[in-house]
C-alpha positions in Angstrom: -11.3 50.8 254.1 -13.5 52.0 251.8 -13.0 55.6 251.9 -9.6 54.9 252.0 -9.5 53.3 248.5 -11.7 55.6 247.3 -9.1 58.5 248.2 -6.3 56.8 246.7 -8.5 56.3 243.2 -9.5 60.2 243.8 -5.8 61.0 244.3 -4.9 58.3 241.4 -7.1 60.2 239.2 -6.3 63.3 240.5 -2.7 62.5 239.6 -3.4 61.4 236.3 -5.4 64.7 235.4 -3.0 66.9 236.1 -0.1 64.7 234.9 -2.3 64.9 231.1 -3.2 68.0 231.7 0.6 69.1 232.3 2.0 67.2 229.3 -1.0 68.4 226.7 -0.2 72.0 228.1 3.6 71.2 228.3 3.5 69.8 224.2 1.0 72.7 223.6 4.0 75.2 224.5 6.5 73.4 223.4 4.9 73.7 220.0 4.8 77.1 220.3 7.9 77.5 221.5 9.6 76.1 218.9 7.5 77.9 216.3 9.1 81.0 218.1 12.6 80.3 218.1 12.3 78.7 214.2 10.7 82.1 213.2 13.3 84.2 215.7 16.1 82.2 213.6 14.9 83.3 210.3 15.2 86.9 211.5 18.2 86.9 212.7 19.5 84.7 209.6 17.9 87.7 207.4 19.2 90.5 209.6 22.5 88.9 209.7 22.4 88.5 205.7 21.2 91.8 205.2 23.4 93.3 207.2 26.2 91.2 205.5 25.2 92.6 202.0 24.8 96.4 203.5 28.4 96.0 204.5 29.4 94.5 201.4 28.0 97.4 199.5 29.8 99.9 201.3 32.8 98.4 201.3 32.7 97.8 197.6 31.3 102.2 197.6 34.1 103.2 199.6 37.3 101.0 197.8 36.0 102.2 194.6 35.6 105.4 195.7 39.6 105.3 197.2 40.7 103.6 194.1 39.1 105.8 191.7 41.6 106.6 188.9 43.7 110.4 188.4 41.0 110.7 185.3 38.1 110.1 187.2 39.0 112.9 189.6 40.6 115.0 186.8 36.9 114.7 185.3 35.2 115.7 188.4 33.4 112.9 189.5 34.7 113.6 193.0 35.1 116.6 195.3 37.7 118.8 193.5 39.2 121.9 193.7 41.9 122.8 191.8 44.5 125.1 193.4 46.0 126.2 190.0 44.2 126.6 186.9 44.4 124.9 183.7 46.9 125.2 180.8 45.8 124.4 177.5 47.2 125.2 173.4 45.3 127.5 171.1 43.1 124.8 170.3 42.2 123.7 173.8 44.6 120.8 174.0 45.1 120.0 178.0 49.0 121.1 178.9 49.1 121.4 182.6 46.7 120.1 184.7 46.5 120.3 188.8 45.4 116.6 190.5 44.5 114.9 193.7 47.7 112.7 194.9 48.4 110.8 198.0 51.0 110.3 200.2 50.7 106.8 202.2 51.1 107.1 206.2 51.6 104.3 208.8 50.3 104.4 212.4 52.5 101.4 214.1 50.5 101.2 217.3 47.3 100.1 214.7 49.2 97.5 213.1 48.8 93.8 215.2 50.9 91.8 213.0 53.9 93.4 211.7 56.3 90.7 210.6 53.3 90.1 208.3 52.2 93.7 207.4 56.4 94.0 206.5 56.1 91.5 203.8 52.6 92.2 202.7 54.2 96.1 202.0 57.2 94.3 200.3 55.2 92.6 198.3 53.0 95.6 197.2 56.2 98.1 196.7 58.9 96.2 197.1 61.1 99.3 196.3 60.5 100.4 199.6 63.6 100.3 202.0 63.4 97.2 204.4 65.7 98.5 207.3 63.5 101.9 207.1 60.2 100.0 207.5 61.7 98.0 210.7 62.8 101.0 212.3 59.9 102.7 211.8 57.2 100.2 212.6 59.1 99.4 215.7 58.6 102.5 217.1 54.7 104.4 218.0 55.5 107.4 215.9 53.5 108.3 212.3 55.3 108.0 209.4 55.1 108.2 205.8 55.6 105.0 203.7 55.6 106.7 200.5 55.1 110.1 199.1 53.8 110.9 195.8 52.2 107.9 195.0 51.3 106.9 191.6 47.8 105.2 191.2 49.4 101.6 190.7 51.0 102.3 193.7 47.7 103.7 195.9 45.3 100.9 194.2 48.4 98.2 195.5 48.1 99.5 199.1 44.2 100.1 199.1 44.1 96.4 198.6 46.2 95.3 201.2 43.1 96.5 203.5 45.3 97.4 206.6 43.5 100.0 208.6 46.8 101.1 209.6 48.0 102.8 206.4 46.6 106.2 205.8 46.2 108.3 202.6 46.9 111.9 202.7 45.7 114.1 200.3 47.7 116.8 198.1 47.4 118.6 194.9 50.1 118.2 192.3 50.8 119.2 189.0 50.6 116.8 185.8 52.0 117.2 182.3 50.4 114.9 180.0 52.5 116.2 177.2 55.8 114.6 179.4 59.2 116.4 177.3 57.4 118.2 174.7 57.1 121.5 176.6 59.9 121.1 178.8 61.2 124.8 177.8 58.1 126.5 177.8 55.6 124.9 180.6 58.3 124.8 183.4 57.4 123.5 187.1 55.9 123.7 189.9 57.1 123.4 193.4 55.7 120.7 195.9 53.3 123.7 197.5 52.0 124.3 193.4 54.0 127.5 193.5 55.5 127.8 189.8 59.1 128.0 189.5 59.8 128.0 186.0 58.4 128.6 182.2 55.2 129.7 182.0 53.8 128.6 185.5 56.2 130.5 187.0 55.5 134.2 184.9 51.7 133.2 185.0 51.7 132.1 189.0 49.4 134.9 189.8 46.7 134.2 187.1 47.3 130.8 187.6 46.5 130.8 190.9 44.0 133.2 191.6 40.4 132.2 192.4 38.4 134.7 190.6 39.7 133.2 187.4 38.5 129.3 188.0 37.4 127.8 185.1 39.5 130.1 183.0 42.3 128.2 181.5 45.7 130.0 180.3 45.1 129.6 176.9 48.7 129.5 175.1 49.7 130.4 171.1 51.0 127.0 170.9 50.0 124.5 168.6 50.3 120.8 170.0 50.3 119.1 166.3 53.1 121.5 165.3 55.1 121.1 168.4 55.4 117.7 168.0 56.5 117.8 164.4 58.7 119.9 164.4 60.4 118.3 167.8 60.1 115.1 165.8 62.7 116.7 162.8 64.4 118.4 164.9 65.7 114.9 166.5 65.8 113.3 163.3 68.1 116.4 162.2 70.6 115.3 165.2 70.6 111.9 164.3 71.6 112.6 160.8 74.2 115.7 161.4 75.1 114.0 164.9 74.5 117.5 166.5 74.7 118.0 170.1 71.3 120.0 170.0 68.5 122.0 167.7 66.2 124.3 168.3 63.2 125.7 166.3 60.9 128.6 166.6 57.7 129.1 164.6 56.2 132.9 164.8 52.9 134.2 163.2 55.1 136.8 161.6 51.9 139.3 162.2 50.9 139.3 165.4 53.8 137.7 167.1 52.5 134.5 168.4 54.8 131.5 168.8 53.2 128.5 167.3 56.1 126.2 168.1 59.3 126.5 170.4 61.8 123.6 170.6 65.2 123.0 172.4 66.8 119.8 172.1 68.2 118.3 174.4 64.8 118.3 177.0 63.4 116.6 180.5 60.4 115.0 181.1 58.9 117.7 183.5 56.6 115.2 185.6 60.0 114.5 187.6 61.8 117.7 189.2 65.7 117.2 188.5 68.2 119.5 188.5 68.8 122.2 185.6 71.9 123.3 186.5 73.4 121.2 183.3 73.8 123.5 180.5 72.4 121.1 178.3 68.9 121.1 179.2 69.3 125.1 178.3 66.4 126.9 176.0 68.6 127.7 173.4 65.7 129.9 171.9 64.9 132.5 174.5 68.3 131.6 176.9 71.0 131.5 174.3 73.3 133.1 173.1 75.1 133.1 169.9 76.5 134.3 167.3 74.4 134.1 164.4 76.4 135.2 161.1 75.3 135.8 158.3 71.8 136.4 158.6 72.7 140.0 160.1 73.5 140.8 156.2 69.4 140.9 156.0 69.4 144.0 158.4 72.4 145.8 157.0 71.0 145.5 153.6 67.1 146.6 154.9 68.8 149.5 156.5 70.3 150.8 153.5 67.5 150.5 151.2 65.3 152.1 153.8 67.6 154.8 153.8 67.9 155.0 150.1 71.6 154.7 149.9 71.3 152.0 147.7 69.2 150.0 145.3 68.2 146.3 145.0 70.2 146.7 141.6 72.8 149.2 143.0 76.7 148.1 141.9 79.1 147.1 145.0 82.6 146.9 143.4 85.9 146.1 144.8 84.5 142.7 146.4 87.2 140.4 145.3 89.8 142.2 147.8 90.2 141.3 151.4 89.2 144.4 153.7 91.8 145.3 156.5 90.6 146.9 159.7 92.7 147.3 162.3 94.6 144.0 163.0 91.7 141.6 161.5 91.2 140.6 158.1 87.8 140.2 156.2 87.5 137.8 153.9 85.0 135.3 151.7 84.7 131.7 151.8 84.8 131.6 148.4 85.8 134.1 145.1 83.3 136.6 144.4 83.3 138.9 141.1 84.7 142.3 141.1 81.2 144.0 141.3 77.9 142.8 142.4 74.5 144.0 142.6 73.2 144.5 146.5 70.8 141.7 145.8 73.7 139.3 144.4 75.3 139.9 147.4 72.9 139.0 150.3 71.7 136.2 147.5 74.9 134.6 147.1 76.0 136.0 150.8 79.4 138.1 150.8 80.8 139.3 153.6 83.3 141.7 152.0 80.1 143.2 149.7 77.9 143.6 152.9 80.6 145.5 154.7 81.3 148.1 151.9 77.6 148.3 152.2 77.2 149.2 156.3 79.9 152.2 155.3 77.7 153.7 152.9 75.4 153.3 156.0 77.8 154.5 158.9 78.1 153.2 162.1 75.3 156.1 164.2 72.3 154.6 161.5 73.2 150.7 162.0 73.5 151.2 166.0 70.0 153.2 165.9 68.6 150.2 163.9 69.6 147.2 165.8 68.0 148.8 168.6 64.8 149.4 166.9 64.7 145.5 166.5 65.6 145.3 169.8 68.6 143.2 169.2 71.0 144.9 171.8 68.8 144.3 175.0 67.0 141.6 176.7 63.9 140.5 175.1 60.6 140.9 176.4 58.8 137.7 176.5 56.4 135.1 179.2 59.3 133.5 180.3 62.0 134.4 183.3 64.2 131.9 181.1 65.7 135.1 178.8 69.1 135.4 177.9 71.3 138.6 177.5 73.2 139.8 174.8 77.3 140.1 175.4 78.1 144.0 175.9 80.6 145.0 173.3 82.3 148.6 172.7 81.7 150.3 169.2 85.3 150.7 169.0 87.2 150.1 165.0 85.8 147.6 163.3 83.0 146.8 165.0 80.3 148.2 162.4 82.3 146.0 159.8 82.5 142.8 161.8 78.3 143.3 163.1 77.6 143.9 159.3 77.9 140.1 158.4 76.9 138.6 162.1 80.4 138.6 164.0 81.0 139.9 167.1 77.7 140.3 168.5 75.5 137.9 170.1 71.7 137.5 170.5 69.3 135.2 171.2 67.7 133.0 168.3 64.1 134.6 169.6 65.6 138.2 168.9 66.6 137.2 166.1 63.4 135.5 164.4 61.5 138.3 166.1 63.7 141.2 163.9 63.1 138.9 160.6 59.1 139.3 161.6 59.1 142.7 161.2 60.9 142.9 158.3 59.1 140.7 156.1 55.4 141.6 157.7 55.4 144.8 155.9 57.9 146.7 158.4 55.9 146.3 161.8 57.6 146.2 164.6 56.1 143.1 166.7 56.6 141.3 170.3 56.8 138.1 170.3 53.9 136.2 172.9 53.1 132.8 174.1 49.6 134.2 175.1 46.9 133.6 172.7 45.0 136.3 170.9 47.3 138.8 173.5 48.6 141.1 170.3 44.6 141.0 168.4 44.5 144.8 169.7 48.1 146.1 169.3 49.1 149.1 166.9 52.5 148.1 166.1 55.1 150.6 165.8 56.5 151.0 161.3 60.4 150.6 161.7 60.7 150.3 157.5 58.3 151.0 155.0 56.4 148.1 153.0 58.4 149.1 149.9 61.2 148.1 152.1 60.0 144.8 153.5 58.6 143.9 149.6 62.2 144.4 148.3 64.0 142.2 151.2 61.2 139.3 150.7 62.0 139.4 147.0 65.8 139.0 147.6 65.5 136.0 150.4 63.3 134.3 147.8 65.9 134.1 145.4 68.1 133.0 148.5 66.2 130.0 147.9 65.4 129.9 144.2 68.5 131.4 142.5 70.9 129.4 141.2 73.8 130.9 143.1 71.3 131.0 146.4 72.4 129.5 149.7 68.9 128.0 150.6 67.8 125.7 147.4 67.3 122.8 149.6 64.1 124.4 151.7 62.5 125.3 148.3 59.3 123.2 149.0 56.5 123.7 146.3 53.7 125.4 147.2 55.1 127.6 150.2 56.9 129.9 148.5 60.5 129.6 151.5 62.5 132.7 151.3 65.1 133.2 154.1 68.7 133.8 154.8 71.3 131.1 156.2 73.7 131.9 158.9 77.1 129.4 160.0 79.2 131.1 162.7 81.5 129.6 165.3 80.5 129.8 168.8 82.1 133.4 170.3 83.4 131.3 173.2 84.4 128.2 171.5 86.1 128.4 167.8 86.0 124.4 167.0 82.3 124.6 167.5 79.8 125.9 165.1 76.2 127.5 164.9 74.0 126.3 161.6 71.1 128.5 161.2 68.4 129.1 158.8 65.5 132.4 159.4 63.0 131.5 156.8 59.4 132.2 156.3 56.8 130.6 154.3 52.8 131.3 153.3 50.4 128.7 154.2 46.9 130.4 153.7 47.8 133.7 153.3 49.0 134.3 156.3 53.3 134.2 157.1 55.1 132.7 159.3 58.7 133.3 160.2 60.5 129.5 161.1 63.9 129.4 162.7 65.9 126.1 162.7 69.1 125.8 164.5 71.8 122.8 165.1 73.8 123.1 167.2 77.7 121.9 166.3 76.3 119.3 163.4 78.7 117.0 161.3 79.1 116.6 157.4 76.3 114.0 156.8 78.6 111.6 154.4 75.8 108.9 154.0 73.1 111.2 153.3 71.8 111.8 149.8 70.7 115.2 148.8 68.2 116.3 146.4 69.9 119.2 145.1 68.6 121.1 142.3 67.4 117.6 140.6 70.8 116.1 141.0 71.3 113.4 143.4 74.9 113.9 145.5 76.3 113.5 149.2 77.3 115.5 151.5 80.5 117.1 151.6 79.9 120.5 153.3 78.8 121.6 156.7 77.4 124.9 156.4 73.6 125.9 157.3 72.8 125.2 153.5 73.5 121.8 154.0 72.2 121.0 157.1 69.7 123.9 159.1 67.9 124.5 155.3 67.9 120.8 155.0 66.0 120.4 158.0 63.7 123.1 157.7 62.4 121.9 154.4 61.6 118.4 156.2 59.6 120.7 158.8 57.6 122.7 156.6 56.4 119.5 154.6 54.9 118.3 157.3 53.6 121.6 159.3 52.8 123.4 156.2 48.8 121.5 155.5 48.3 121.6 159.2 48.7 125.6 159.4 46.4 125.6 156.4 43.8 123.6 158.0 44.2 125.4 161.4 43.2 128.6 159.8 39.9 129.2 160.6 39.8 132.8 158.2 40.5 131.2 155.1 38.5 127.5 156.0 35.4 130.5 156.3 36.1 132.3 153.8 35.8 128.9 151.3 32.4 128.1 153.1 29.8 127.1 150.7 26.7 128.5 152.1 23.1 127.3 151.6 20.7 128.9 149.5 17.1 128.2 149.4 
């Protein structure tokens, strides 16, 4: 009994010992386990938090990269390898550049909720066709959501966060000045090949990788281009003209600083340009330019020493009958006039009499030398050709005062530049410094050139001249007016004034042409110090008026931009 009870006690004690031992051990284990669990939780939380931050940062970087603006791409912040070189003006102002752009495409199989996707897309780009979207979303085929996205459109699509939207990169050409150079710069096709204008003419140069980083520098001046265009637009409003055009050229080297033809168009948008309204009137337009040809007649007669400026030409009162034609003047002139007065006052009959003294053979040769009978050479493919004609009876007579012969304003301006620059036959160009080392052929003597310049100055300053409205103080403006009819429409006029003026010892040729202008009845002219209303529709009352406004605006810029003059007047420090 005793042993049994003892055994029981022993067992009880053992049991108690083991239980307590278990409890104490288990409690200790639980505490360690609890500590381990808590520590794991901290690690997990820390790792999760760090991961979220990392993912967030990656997302920000990714989105910011993808939503970068065109300006950032242009500034080479990202991978940018242009397929074409830039085009800049004479001062380095950007005229054309290739940039990275995108098409948006969709893979329907990656879109989980197509109804929700459709709603989001329509909110982002409401202009998209709903039926087009529904049709293509119900198919598995990869399709284009929208091609040639704008920056804004691309950003909107990126913000949707849809993995089923893909962006295809490509390069496109952008023109920062929109319509300012539409008739010059031209356009490229969707494969970035030039199709018109300078883009087409210089396509090989612009695409050649050897020229990478070497922009094509044109002779144009953006500030002047803008001012000329602005004044032409104003002239169209004042005179209700159907169009207008102008070209500004350095008479010494043929560099074109401005070339405007209105109406124009936005070259960032590809449109059908079959409409003749969008024709480049300066290079492609072919017109009878009227009395400006009288200058060529007088210049040749002076060069051949057939007449001098003071030579008296008689029988000016009488109309000239030639075959079935009768040549007359728009107003009554004296019986006899000097050669310079004939040009100053623009007498048709007087000019015909001078041309007859010169003769057809010499006159024809002179026009060929001036490149007035053939297509001009210029850095554009949009070039017009004078309408061919036969030198039959009376052709010499009519051509002498600008009728019965067509030419482009580009050719006319170039010919005038050659007459007043000392007599050297220049080549017009859109490329900066292209003609710097060219030895131009002499076509008339310096003496004859000076005589022509003196006469044309009097066209502006003489009380009987036809261009007094262009007598802008400080620029010695000279020139010749031309009022003529369309060669194929007698009801329409082409009014032209070819002028030259001096800015910082450089002579510039400026041609201004208005297409079918009307009388500006409400315009008050300051005519030789007298204020009068508009009652006439000749070039002297519209093209000349507009020329004066243009010279007032661009003259100071031409003077400032002349680096040779500025360098000449720099005061050097002396020590």
